[in-house]
BAFI-3210 file (N, C-alpha, C; in Angstrom, 3 decimals, decimal comma, padded with zeros to 6 digits):
// residues 301
n [1|2|3|4|5|6|7|8|9|10|11|12|13|14|15|16|17|18|19|20|21|22|23|24|25|26|27|28|29|30|31|32|33|34|35|36|37|38|39|40|41|42|43|44|45|46|47|48|49|50|51|52|53|54|55|56|57|58|59|60|61|62|63|64|65|66|67|68|69|70|71|72|73|74|75|76|77|78|79|80|81|82|83|84|85|86|87|88|89|90|91|92|93|94|95|96|97|98|99|100|101|102|103|104|105|106|107|108|109|110|111|112|113|114|115|116|117|118|119|120|121|122|123|124|125|126|127|128|129|130|131|132|133|134|135|136|137|138|139|140|141|142|143|144|145|146|147|148|149|150|151|152|153|154|155|156|157|158|159|160|161|162|163|164|165|166|167|168|169|170|171|172|173|174|175|176|177|178|179|180|181|182|183|184|185|186|187|188|189|190|191|192|193|194|195|196|197|198|199|200|201|202|203|204|205|206|207|208|209|210|211|212|213|214|215|216|217|218|219|220|221|222|223|224|225|226|227|228|229|230|231|232|233|234|235|236|237|238|239|240|241|242|243|244|245|246|247|248|249|250|251|252|253|254|255|256|257|258|259|260|261|262|263|264|265|266|267|268|269|270|271|272|273|274|275|276|277|278|279|280|281|282|283|284|285|286|287|288|289|290|291|292|293|294|295|296|297|298|299|300|301]
n.u [003,757|005,937|009,066|010,236|012,773|015,775|017,958|017,126|015,834|013,044|012,567|010,429|008,614|006,109|003,511|001,228|-001,101|-003,775|-003,165|-004,224|-003,215|-001,523|-001,972|-001,989|000,596|002,121|001,331|002,389|005,139|005,615|006,834|009,252|010,807|012,478|012,127|010,398|011,070|009,817|009,391|007,039|005,765|003,423|001,246|000,124|-003,107|-001,785|-002,898|-002,113|-001,579|-003,266|-003,390|-000,686|-000,286|-002,065|-001,052|000,800|003,478|003,321|001,771|003,454|005,545|007,544|008,208|009,181|008,455|009,027|008,480|009,398|009,064|008,418|010,981|012,003|012,606|015,064|016,010|014,047|014,483|017,083|016,749|015,614|017,833|019,539|018,143|018,193|020,938|021,287|019,820|021,047|020,050|020,344|021,894|020,870|018,695|015,323|013,822|010,964|007,709|004,569|002,617|003,288|003,084|004,124|004,782|004,516|007,165|009,025|009,707|011,280|013,418|014,451|015,381|017,577|019,476|021,851|023,406|024,484|027,424|029,960|030,574|028,304|025,961|023,394|020,070|017,789|014,416|011,486|008,813|005,322|003,842|000,977|-001,718|-004,219|-006,104|-006,721|-006,271|-004,526|-001,168|001,673|004,346|007,013|009,310|012,728|013,626|014,965|015,090|016,372|019,123|022,513|023,297|025,518|027,598|027,555|026,135|024,035|021,213|020,584|019,059|016,101|013,890|013,259|015,422|018,856|020,919|023,889|027,185|027,530|029,188|029,140|028,227|025,200|022,388|019,821|016,654|014,435|011,672|008,553|006,670|003,906|003,045|000,887|000,410|-000,519|-003,131|-005,279|-007,590|-007,897|-007,384|-005,742|-003,467|-002,730|-002,225|-000,042|001,845|002,100|003,219|005,726|006,803|007,096|009,276|011,262|011,176|010,994|008,518|005,162|002,463|-000,775|-002,396|-003,349|-005,945|-006,911|-007,272|-009,781|-012,286|-011,072|-010,483|-010,365|-009,856|-008,495|-006,304|-004,953|-004,446|-001,881|-000,854|-002,529|-002,043|000,126|-000,617|-000,820|-002,537|-003,076|-002,249|-001,574|-001,413|-002,590|-000,753|-001,351|-001,640|-002,776|-005,391|-007,742|-007,828|-007,980|-010,505|-012,114|-011,572|-012,234|-015,100|-015,285|-013,576|-014,510|-015,784|-013,779|-011,860|-013,266|-013,228|-010,568|-010,561|-012,244|-010,756|-008,429|-009,397|-010,120|-007,797|-005,815|-005,052|-002,358|-001,171|-001,941|-000,519|002,120|002,121|001,797|004,298|005,799|004,898|005,898|008,673|009,068|008,461|010,497|012,671|012,567|012,243|014,492|016,424|016,541|018,520|020,897|022,844|023,057|020,924|018,796|018,977|018,397|015,735|014,413|014,721|013,393|010,753|010,087|009,592]
n.v [134,732|132,075|131,249|128,199|126,174|126,212|124,450|121,970|118,711|116,643|113,275|110,568|107,623|105,568|103,174|100,431|100,977|103,337|106,746|108,751|111,167|112,174|114,352|116,499|116,340|116,867|119,488|120,705|120,679|122,103|124,606|124,074|122,366|122,204|120,260|117,160|113,809|110,719|107,353|105,467|102,607|101,213|098,767|099,214|100,573|103,360|104,446|106,945|108,709|110,865|112,553|113,302|114,623|116,764|118,274|121,198|120,849|119,018|120,434|122,538|121,421|120,251|117,610|114,233|110,994|107,665|104,247|101,775|098,422|097,311|096,139|096,281|098,694|099,950|099,576|101,019|103,629|103,985|104,152|106,686|108,196|107,681|108,908|111,498|112,063|111,861|114,027|116,123|117,275|118,889|120,072|119,095|116,698|116,232|114,246|112,568|111,286|109,830|110,066|112,083|115,419|118,676|121,800|125,420|126,543|124,905|125,587|127,906|126,894|125,060|126,761|127,852|125,970|126,062|127,700|126,189|124,970|123,072|120,854|119,699|117,192|116,334|117,317|117,469|117,195|117,104|114,790|114,573|111,637|110,635|108,572|106,283|108,263|111,775|113,320|112,405|111,438|109,248|109,832|112,277|112,320|112,444|113,120|112,534|115,119|116,406|115,565|115,861|115,794|113,624|112,165|108,619|107,874|105,538|103,512|100,981|097,964|096,227|096,903|099,474|101,012|102,139|104,992|105,147|106,481|109,074|111,054|113,283|115,842|116,003|118,140|119,242|120,759|123,060|122,240|120,881|118,482|116,643|113,199|110,991|108,335|106,227|106,705|105,921|103,426|100,569|098,037|098,678|099,475|097,009|095,538|096,889|096,213|093,495|093,639|094,882|092,922|090,855|091,728|091,416|092,750|092,769|091,636|091,112|089,959|090,050|087,209|086,349|085,371|086,504|089,177|090,043|091,560|091,770|092,274|095,478|097,080|095,301|094,750|097,201|097,608|097,514|099,991|102,097|103,052|104,718|106,971|110,432|113,431|115,655|118,998|120,981|122,621|121,340|120,934|123,464|122,656|120,184|120,486|120,320|117,612|116,368|117,258|115,875|113,231|112,881|112,328|109,789|108,203|108,357|106,456|104,539|106,236|107,092|104,891|104,910|107,297|106,650|104,695|106,106|108,142|106,612|105,993|105,076|107,183|107,104|106,426|108,611|110,607|109,855|110,273|113,013|113,834|112,701|114,200|116,704|116,147|115,552|118,033|119,624|118,373|118,925|121,710|122,602|122,768|125,301|126,534|126,078|128,002|127,981|126,291|127,792|130,055|129,041|128,061|130,334|132,181|130,735|130,788|133,385|133,702]
n.w [-001,985|-001,199|-002,788|-004,305|-002,734|-004,259|-004,089|-003,254|-003,507|-003,131|-002,060|-002,578|-001,728|-002,999|-002,651|-003,324|-001,890|-001,245|-000,333|001,940|002,998|001,128|-000,670|001,122|002,180|-000,131|-000,683|001,567|001,198|-001,062|-001,315|-000,289|-001,755|-004,835|-006,670|-006,993|-006,616|-007,370|-006,534|-007,643|-007,011|-007,276|-008,714|-012,078|-013,011|-011,238|-007,994|-007,312|-009,325|-010,239|-007,976|-007,685|-010,141|-009,934|-007,914|-006,779|-007,395|-009,482|-011,399|-011,946|-013,257|-011,730|-011,089|-011,083|-011,972|-011,272|-012,166|-011,251|-010,144|-006,750|-004,598|-002,145|000,433|000,423|-002,219|-003,619|-002,688|-003,527|-006,256|-006,459|-005,673|-007,829|-009,935|-009,000|-009,246|-012,049|-012,947|-011,764|-009,338|-007,086|-003,996|-001,659|-000,110|000,578|002,921|002,702|003,570|002,599|004,534|006,241|007,275|006,811|008,547|008,101|008,586|007,272|004,643|004,803|006,275|004,432|002,396|003,572|003,921|002,563|004,096|006,072|007,613|005,894|007,339|008,292|007,572|007,933|008,693|011,197|012,392|014,458|015,110|015,705|016,630|015,823|016,942|016,269|016,400|015,940|018,035|019,912|020,661|020,505|020,944|020,629|018,289|017,262|013,913|010,699|008,373|006,201|004,082|003,014|-000,397|-002,021|-004,529|-004,828|-002,596|-000,868|-000,010|002,424|003,321|003,385|004,861|007,283|006,406|006,003|005,472|003,691|003,344|004,156|006,547|008,030|010,504|012,536|012,868|014,965|014,796|016,476|015,761|014,886|013,161|011,597|011,863|010,452|009,956|011,565|012,164|010,717|009,388|011,567|010,406|008,283|009,647|010,757|008,437|007,418|009,322|008,748|006,204|006,701|008,335|006,503|005,151|006,894|009,332|012,917|015,350|016,646|014,682|013,063|011,709|008,316|008,379|010,695|010,164|009,394|011,037|013,623|017,183|017,945|020,217|021,875|020,284|020,150|022,789|024,188|023,489|024,220|026,951|026,532|025,223|024,643|025,175|022,498|022,309|020,623|017,400|014,361|011,271|008,832|006,180|006,393|007,102|005,450|004,660|007,171|007,979|006,174|006,857|009,557|010,061|008,817|010,281|012,811|014,499|015,092|016,242|018,432|020,118|020,933|022,397|024,549|025,939|026,596|028,230|030,351|031,602|034,435|037,303|037,899|035,458|033,934|035,247|034,728|031,978|031,830|032,693|030,638|028,443|029,163|029,126|026,413|025,292|026,386|025,218|022,403|022,317|023,599|021,713|020,821|022,206|020,926|018,845|015,999|015,254|016,253|014,633|012,076|012,333|013,280|011,224|009,307|010,281|009,859|007,209]
ca.u [004,017|007,346|009,621|010,804|014,193|016,402|018,970|016,538|014,919|012,411|012,465|009,215|008,278|004,682|003,182|-000,064|-002,240|-004,097|-002,497|-005,136|-002,519|-000,555|-002,195|-001,564|002,058|002,637|001,113|003,233|006,541|005,671|007,770|010,508|011,548|012,408|011,797|009,995|011,395|008,930|009,322|005,668|005,861|002,099|000,897|-000,706|-002,918|-001,453|-003,907|-001,506|-001,279|-004,029|-002,971|000,620|-000,426|-002,831|-000,315|001,566|004,710|002,975|001,313|004,560|006,591|008,635|007,890|009,680|007,864|009,583|007,510|010,076|008,369|008,998|011,763|012,563|012,652|016,383|016,060|013,179|015,132|018,275|016,291|015,493|019,191|020,054|017,475|018,743|022,258|021,145|019,230|021,793|018,853|020,585|022,851|020,179|017,528|014,293|013,347|009,532|006,800|003,237|001,732|003,861|002,694|004,964|004,265|005,043|008,602|009,936|010,187|012,390|014,542|015,024|016,104|018,790|020,400|023,149|024,155|025,095|028,830|030,142|030,754|026,981|025,353|022,015|019,238|016,682|013,343|010,774|007,468|004,251|003,358|-000,429|-002,066|-005,629|-006,841|-006,018|-006,217|-003,548|000,070|002,451|005,658|007,609|010,583|013,664|013,424|015,754|014,319|017,205|020,514|023,309|023,511|026,859|027,665|027,950|025,238|023,117|020,423|020,751|018,060|014,798|012,957|014,019|016,649|019,854|021,658|025,332|027,986|027,694|029,794|029,135|027,474|023,760|021,862|018,386|015,998|013,242|010,574|007,787|005,639|002,949|003,023|-000,483|000,311|-001,196|-004,431|-006,302|-008,330|-007,074|-006,947|-004,608|-002,331|-002,338|-001,667|001,300|002,693|002,356|004,133|007,055|007,282|007,506|010,580|012,255|011,037|010,505|007,269|003,998|001,532|-001,980|-002,397|-004,288|-007,288|-007,307|-007,447|-011,192|-013,090|-010,356|-010,847|-009,512|-009,446|-007,492|-005,127|-004,242|-004,360|-000,551|-000,483|-003,398|-001,450|001,199|-001,161|-000,786|-003,456|-002,451|-002,738|-001,028|-002,179|-002,196|-000,271|-002,434|-001,792|-003,536|-006,727|-008,815|-007,860|-008,478|-011,952|-012,742|-011,368|-012,798|-016,362|-015,077|-012,821|-015,028|-016,073|-012,507|-011,221|-014,032|-012,720|-009,331|-010,887|-012,808|-009,705|-007,492|-010,069|-010,202|-006,469|-005,666|-004,373|-000,910|-000,794|-002,085|000,597|003,309|002,022|002,062|005,755|006,294|004,630|006,871|010,000|009,111|008,513|011,848|013,621|012,680|012,389|015,849|017,279|016,663|019,753|021,963|022,763|022,809|019,552|017,903|019,003|017,718|014,297|013,885|014,605|012,355|009,448|009,834|009,274]
ca.v [133,289|131,728|130,560|126,925|126,118|125,730|123,433|120,830|117,798|115,698|111,894|109,964|106,258|105,269|101,786|100,108|101,471|104,749|107,548|109,882|112,401|112,514|115,715|117,439|116,317|117,554|120,926|121,209|120,804|122,738|125,726|123,621|121,547|122,637|119,086|115,958|112,566|109,711|105,966|104,981|101,200|100,592|098,184|100,129|102,022|103,781|105,298|108,230|109,504|112,112|113,420|113,858|115,551|117,940|119,041|122,314|120,308|118,435|121,469|123,433|120,650|119,974|116,246|113,097|109,768|106,391|103,185|100,500|097,602|097,288|094,974|096,650|100,146|100,447|099,636|102,111|104,913|104,085|104,627|108,144|108,739|107,603|109,952|112,763|112,267|112,086|115,343|117,136|117,850|119,801|119,681|118,550|115,838|116,234|112,889|112,744|110,153|110,265|110,289|113,136|116,742|119,713|123,126|126,508|126,856|124,034|126,227|128,778|126,038|124,496|127,782|128,249|124,843|126,453|128,408|125,238|124,639|121,822|119,745|119,136|116,421|115,966|118,260|116,732|117,863|116,203|114,466|114,032|110,357|110,465|107,147|105,898|109,483|113,023|114,058|111,785|110,980|108,353|110,393|113,259|111,669|113,090|112,553|113,147|115,864|116,685|115,116|116,438|114,848|113,409|110,965|107,404|107,529|104,427|102,995|099,546|097,374|096,142|097,617|100,322|101,192|103,074|105,707|104,977|107,348|110,385|110,954|114,611|116,042|116,213|119,244|119,112|122,055|123,093|122,256|119,639|118,285|115,603|111,879|110,508|106,995|105,273|107,260|105,464|102,234|099,578|096,979|099,210|099,398|095,602|095,120|097,466|095,370|092,255|093,964|095,089|091,623|090,068|092,235|091,085|093,514|091,957|092,053|090,243|090,415|089,264|086,338|086,751|085,006|087,374|090,560|090,371|091,671|091,555|093,127|096,666|097,500|094,365|094,891|098,431|097,699|097,887|101,356|103,082|103,735|105,635|108,069|111,755|114,339|116,672|120,341|121,935|122,870|120,530|121,743|124,033|121,886|118,959|120,813|119,823|116,153|116,029|117,488|114,796|111,933|112,776|111,565|108,412|107,478|108,747|105,289|104,000|107,218|107,150|103,806|105,419|108,313|105,967|104,021|107,084|108,819|105,669|105,723|105,324|108,434|106,910|106,480|110,000|111,368|109,509|110,898|114,445|113,954|112,398|115,371|117,732|115,736|115,718|119,465|120,091|117,778|119,623|123,157|122,898|123,016|126,752|126,976|126,034|129,239|127,694|125,789|128,925|130,940|128,390|127,999|131,685|132,751|129,997|131,215|134,736|133,726]
ca.w [-001,983|-001,146|-003,948|-003,887|-002,415|-005,478|-003,903|-002,552|-004,175|-002,213|-002,520|-002,033|-002,137|-002,941|-002,941|-003,927|-001,119|-001,335|000,688|002,172|003,344|000,086|-001,180|002,161|002,233|-001,314|-000,488|002,652|000,781|-002,381|-001,263|000,306|-002,713|-006,232|-007,470|-006,271|-007,306|-006,803|-006,978|-007,472|-007,387|-007,306|-010,007|-012,843|-012,898|-009,875|-007,347|-006,937|-010,520|-010,283|-006,865|-008,027|-011,269|-009,540|-006,915|-007,330|-007,961|-010,772|-012,334|-012,296|-013,928|-010,784|-010,670|-011,866|-011,432|-011,729|-011,902|-011,020|-009,130|-005,402|-004,179|-000,849|000,582|000,029|-003,678|-004,065|-002,398|-004,373|-007,564|-006,342|-005,678|-009,197|-010,713|-008,486|-009,848|-013,500|-013,195|-011,014|-008,721|-005,974|-002,964|-000,483|-000,312|001,612|003,182|002,961|003,476|002,178|005,682|007,075|006,787|007,403|008,833|007,281|008,699|006,519|003,414|005,168|006,646|003,204|001,637|004,279|004,082|002,011|005,123|006,997|007,335|005,161|008,282|008,597|006,482|008,253|009,430|011,785|013,108|015,367|014,626|016,543|016,122|016,172|016,963|016,385|016,688|015,634|019,296|020,798|020,039|021,366|021,245|019,719|018,008|016,334|012,578|009,640|007,379|005,030|004,094|001,936|-001,494|-002,547|-005,374|-004,142|-001,501|-001,116|001,091|002,646|004,210|002,736|005,738|008,215|005,634|006,509|004,446|003,791|002,502|004,776|007,877|008,655|011,743|012,491|013,661|015,197|014,900|017,334|014,779|014,960|012,142|011,959|011,235|010,601|009,398|012,447|012,556|009,782|009,794|012,270|009,503|007,524|010,560|010,860|007,147|007,329|010,147|008,006|005,101|007,260|008,802|005,336|004,724|007,905|010,568|014,023|015,976|016,531|013,661|012,887|010,540|007,266|008,817|011,805|009,729|009,234|012,243|014,879|018,317|017,851|021,555|022,357|019,419|020,506|024,247|024,698|023,118|024,869|028,116|026,133|024,438|025,264|024,475|021,655|022,655|019,674|016,180|013,223|010,147|008,028|004,946|006,672|007,617|004,577|004,745|008,495|007,989|005,410|007,489|010,910|010,104|008,390|011,299|014,127|015,337|015,578|017,109|019,674|020,964|021,522|023,395|025,719|026,697|027,153|029,339|031,468|032,147|035,875|037,627|037,831|034,046|033,512|035,820|033,944|030,662|032,015|032,718|029,295|027,606|029,543|028,643|024,955|025,019|026,715|024,282|021,119|022,517|024,062|020,544|020,650|022,865|019,931|018,069|014,588|015,153|016,487|013,463|010,965|012,546|013,427|009,887|008,613|010,740|009,404|005,776]
c.u [005,518|007,789|010,273|012,299|014,936|017,394|018,455|015,643|014,358|012,343|011,294|009,012|006,780|004,453|001,776|-001,248|-002,513|-003,442|-003,330|-004,444|-001,537|-000,736|-001,739|-000,052|002,650|002,476|002,085|004,689|006,706|006,643|009,126|011,371|011,375|011,937|011,362|010,290|010,639|009,227|007,921|005,648|004,526|001,864|-000,046|-002,145|-002,691|-002,570|-003,397|-001,345|-001,980|-003,586|-001,631|000,486|-001,119|-002,160|000,387|002,835|004,445|002,600|002,447|005,733|007,776|008,497|008,489|009,145|008,489|008,625|008,170|009,356|009,149|009,767|012,403|012,675|014,017|016,490|015,228|013,840|016,406|017,927|016,157|016,865|019,783|019,446|018,001|020,083|022,147|020,651|019,946|020,821|019,100|021,494|022,209|018,988|016,584|013,737|011,879|008,803|005,399|002,306|002,287|003,561|003,477|004,181|004,975|006,546|009,499|010,478|011,359|013,625|015,237|015,855|017,427|019,740|021,793|024,015|024,848|026,560|028,929|030,316|029,432|026,415|023,884|021,339|017,992|015,633|012,736|009,371|006,554|003,810|001,925|-000,810|-003,557|-006,531|-006,032|-005,835|-005,175|-002,317|000,837|003,762|005,962|009,034|011,433|013,622|014,295|014,833|015,089|018,551|021,213|023,513|024,978|026,838|028,132|027,089|024,394|022,408|020,634|019,720|016,687|013,715|013,777|015,419|017,542|020,599|023,152|026,039|028,176|028,239|029,810|028,235|025,982|023,432|020,358|017,789|014,786|011,983|009,894|006,758|004,901|003,131|001,662|-000,661|-000,447|-002,557|-005,581|-006,952|-007,413|-006,575|-005,736|-003,337|-001,818|-001,702|-000,260|002,282|003,050|003,360|005,559|007,650|007,772|008,867|011,663|012,160|010,498|009,157|006,152|003,014|000,287|-001,836|-003,405|-005,721|-007,806|-007,630|-008,909|-011,881|-012,358|-010,775|-009,883|-008,989|-008,365|-006,194|-004,288|-004,028|-002,967|-000,173|-001,293|-002,750|-000,365|000,683|-001,260|-001,715|-002,677|-003,074|-002,190|-001,970|-001,665|-001,662|-001,425|-002,688|-002,637|-005,001|-007,848|-008,952|-008,394|-009,994|-012,696|-012,670|-012,041|-014,130|-016,160|-014,417|-013,379|-015,275|-014,802|-011,832|-011,950|-013,588|-011,446|-009,628|-011,416|-011,693|-008,715|-008,125|-010,147|-008,833|-006,448|-004,878|-002,857|-000,414|-000,885|-000,941|001,886|003,284|002,175|003,566|006,346|006,068|005,650|008,260|010,122|009,212|009,910|012,835|013,719|012,851|013,799|016,803|017,419|017,945|020,915|021,816|022,427|021,392|018,549|017,832|018,224|016,204|013,692|013,710|013,491|010,959|009,097|009,384|007,776]
c.v [133,033|131,088|129,282|127,029|125,453|124,608|122,153|120,036|116,844|114,329|111,224|108,572|106,068|103,819|101,629|100,722|102,946|105,474|108,804|111,212|112,855|113,947|116,759|117,490|117,088|119,069|121,493|121,381|121,567|123,908|125,330|122,847|122,091|121,502|117,963|114,747|111,443|108,342|105,472|103,537|100,467|099,952|099,121|099,657|102,435|104,639|106,706|109,194|110,852|113,081|114,070|114,928|116,848|118,758|120,223|121,833|119,713|119,482|122,373|122,686|120,339|118,562|115,240|111,837|108,556|105,276|101,817|099,710|097,522|095,998|095,205|098,162|100,714|100,584|100,805|103,461|105,089|104,522|106,153|108,809|108,742|108,685|111,326|113,068|112,588|113,495|116,470|117,968|118,720|119,218|119,044|117,714|116,009|114,815|112,995|111,412|110,676|110,561|111,307|114,497|117,802|120,982|124,172|126,730|126,036|124,701|127,154|127,994|125,522|125,528|128,157|127,086|125,194|127,194|127,460|125,009|123,263|120,613|119,082|118,431|116,113|117,082|117,510|117,677|116,868|115,965|114,066|112,723|110,150|108,989|106,957|107,075|110,665|113,863|113,512|111,366|110,113|108,982|111,533|112,787|112,488|112,364|113,278|113,832|116,056|116,003|115,656|115,391|114,830|112,175|109,764|107,041|106,319|104,044|101,490|099,066|097,399|096,846|098,319|100,578|102,276|103,703|105,577|105,978|108,754|110,214|112,291|114,691|116,203|117,462|119,039|120,493|121,974|123,257|120,897|119,611|116,985|114,324|111,250|109,044|105,999|105,778|106,697|104,169|101,222|098,455|097,433|099,143|097,968|095,104|095,678|096,654|094,070|092,501|094,126|093,774|090,769|090,493|092,022|091,859|092,617|092,449|091,062|090,820|089,543|088,389|086,853|086,491|085,944|088,801|090,978|090,382|091,417|092,580|094,316|097,080|096,589|094,523|096,106|098,581|098,064|099,343|102,403|103,773|104,750|106,867|109,349|112,675|115,423|118,030|121,416|122,176|121,957|121,439|122,223|123,219|120,638|119,231|120,230|118,311|115,711|116,195|116,381|113,457|111,790|112,009|110,083|107,570|107,679|107,550|104,698|104,956|107,344|106,053|104,260|106,397|107,675|105,373|105,016|107,805|107,924|105,323|105,964|106,616|108,295|106,996|107,918|110,862|111,107|110,218|112,412|114,694|113,683|113,582|116,468|117,396|115,897|117,196|120,020|119,608|118,586|121,137|123,530|123,146|124,502|127,286|127,009|127,217|128,988|127,186|126,924|129,822|130,332|128,401|129,389|132,339|132,057|130,471|132,608|134,799|133,606]
c.w [-001,978|-002,447|-003,476|-003,621|-003,567|-005,298|-003,295|-003,493|-003,138|-002,865|-001,811|-002,595|-001,966|-003,340|-003,457|-003,181|-001,395|-000,165|000,939|002,461|002,261|-000,403|-000,170|002,255|001,065|-001,188|000,538|002,247|-000,530|-002,435|-000,693|-000,668|-004,124|-007,132|-006,542|-007,153|-006,618|-007,404|-006,642|-007,951|-007,326|-008,677|-010,759|-012,926|-011,438|-009,290|-007,052|-008,116|-010,514|-009,190|-007,157|-009,108|-010,870|-008,441|-007,567|-008,006|-009,337|-011,793|-012,797|-012,927|-013,050|-010,220|-011,646|-011,197|-012,088|-011,326|-011,728|-009,928|-007,830|-005,158|-002,816|-000,776|000,188|-001,486|-004,208|-003,833|-003,231|-005,786|-007,544|-006,343|-007,084|-010,078|-010,299|-009,161|-011,337|-013,807|-012,451|-010,177|-007,507|-004,920|-001,739|-000,916|000,868|001,730|003,583|002,813|003,205|003,336|006,662|006,462|007,552|007,707|008,001|007,411|007,786|005,267|003,702|005,562|005,392|002,449|002,294|004,547|003,555|003,027|006,097|006,635|006,681|006,071|008,651|007,363|006,719|009,026|009,893|012,350|014,083|014,829|015,769|015,900|016,611|016,061|017,221|016,728|016,168|016,900|020,264|020,008|021,037|021,802|020,294|019,495|017,037|014,994|011,566|008,633|006,084|005,197|002,863|000,840|-001,915|-003,436|-004,550|-002,944|-001,875|000,173|001,201|003,653|003,570|003,535|006,819|007,640|006,232|005,343|004,706|002,881|003,027|006,187|008,610|009,870|011,465|013,301|013,774|015,427|015,820|016,483|014,802|013,838|012,426|011,153|011,538|010,187|010,243|012,914|011,736|010,272|010,487|011,359|008,690|008,368|010,643|009,558|006,946|008,162|009,454|006,881|005,613|007,753|007,640|004,805|005,776|009,201|011,677|014,532|015,751|015,517|013,667|011,651|009,528|007,705|009,905|011,375|009,659|010,588|013,540|015,931|018,369|019,219|022,114|021,583|019,819|022,012|024,760|024,448|023,885|026,066|027,757|025,400|025,259|024,473|023,733|021,966|021,713|018,505|015,077|012,114|009,273|006,765|005,147|006,974|006,760|004,665|006,102|008,568|007,248|006,147|008,846|010,932|009,752|009,476|012,703|015,037|015,925|016,556|018,443|020,643|021,667|022,643|024,679|026,577|027,313|028,342|030,580|032,048|033,664|036,117|037,549|036,389|033,540|034,034|035,052|032,597|030,724|032,009|031,345|028,360|027,894|029,001|027,139|024,583|025,267|025,670|022,993|021,285|022,960|022,904|020,246|021,272|021,879|018,976|016,606|014,381|015,291|015,263|012,298|011,146|012,676|012,077|009,110|008,996|010,247|007,951|005,537]
res [m|n|s|p|a|g|g|v|a|a|h|l|i|l|g|a|r|d|e|p|f|l|s|a|m|l|a|s|i|a|d|a|a|a|l|l|i|v|n|d|n|a|p|g|p|s|p|h|t|q|t|l|a|e|s|r|l|g|k|e|g|r|l|i|v|d|r|t|p|f|s|g|f|d|a|a|r|n|i|c|l|q|i|h|e|r|h|n|a|g|n|w|v|a|f|v|d|a|d|e|v|h|g|a|p|v|s|g|i|a|r|r|l|a|e|l|p|a|t|y|d|f|v|d|g|y|t|w|h|f|f|a|s|f|e|y|y|t|s|i|e|r|r|m|m|f|f|r|y|k|p|g|l|r|w|k|g|a|v|h|e|r|l|l|g|l|s|g|k|r|i|a|l|p|y|v|y|a|h|y|g|h|t|l|e|p|r|r|h|a|e|k|g|r|h|y|s|s|l|g|a|p|g|n|i|l|s|e|e|q|l|e|g|f|d|v|a|q|y|f|k|p|v|y|p|r|l|i|r|f|r|g|k|h|p|a|a|a|s|e|v|l|a|l|l|r|p|k|l|s|q|n|h|a|i|t|d|i|f|v|r|a|q|p|l|t|v|k|a|v|n|v|l|r|r|y|n|y|q|v|r|w|r|s|r|l|i|d|r|l|s|h|r|l|i|s|k|g|e|q|d]
***
């Protein structure tokens, strides 16, 4: 078994909603973080208490939970920074969300962050953005995984918050992990949109009255043409949760499959090119010697 990365603390924000992928996410970072700092702002009793406590991080005493009420994502993340400083929690922060699940290489990457030259402050990976199915994704996007901790850092912005206080270089690794936040019930997706809109995010949303029994196919119609069939492997840490969720979500996911299979040939051709471009984008990071060394060593652990 790998030993946790001693110089890394993960920061996590949890809200009032249940998080079906939380246990998988916690398992996936158990060897990558020496400590997990959580702002659980759900009104008590929190739906996350048992999952956190039963995780390896919880059982091994590598967990700090703060219960400050939510006032914006920046405030919630700044609380984690404050706790990090008080506990001298390490030189690196792992940026994690409850609906993102990592693969095995992340633990090796985390242990080798100390090898990065001081000129680097950010380490990025890539995420599959699964949508309305576990078999299709909309894109593979570059995503911040780790940032260097320094006193005086702060987040700004109630939604789509930005980290201020670091000016060093970024490095992207040829490593992809999974984002499952848009695979759950359509109503949950719509409610999340309403929440983000209430914090100032732009975009069209459903009204409160429309949430009950809305037309799922019509609601997701703009996204269906962008869906690309997933031909890889899901992270091992997600396998149990995926097995539990597939029957519960089968009806909704079947709608997605029907519409994607009915894509015109022109749309399918475009998506073949998009898949190729995404593959080239993240695999091309192997050309960079430092990126290659970090991920290669990580895969060997």
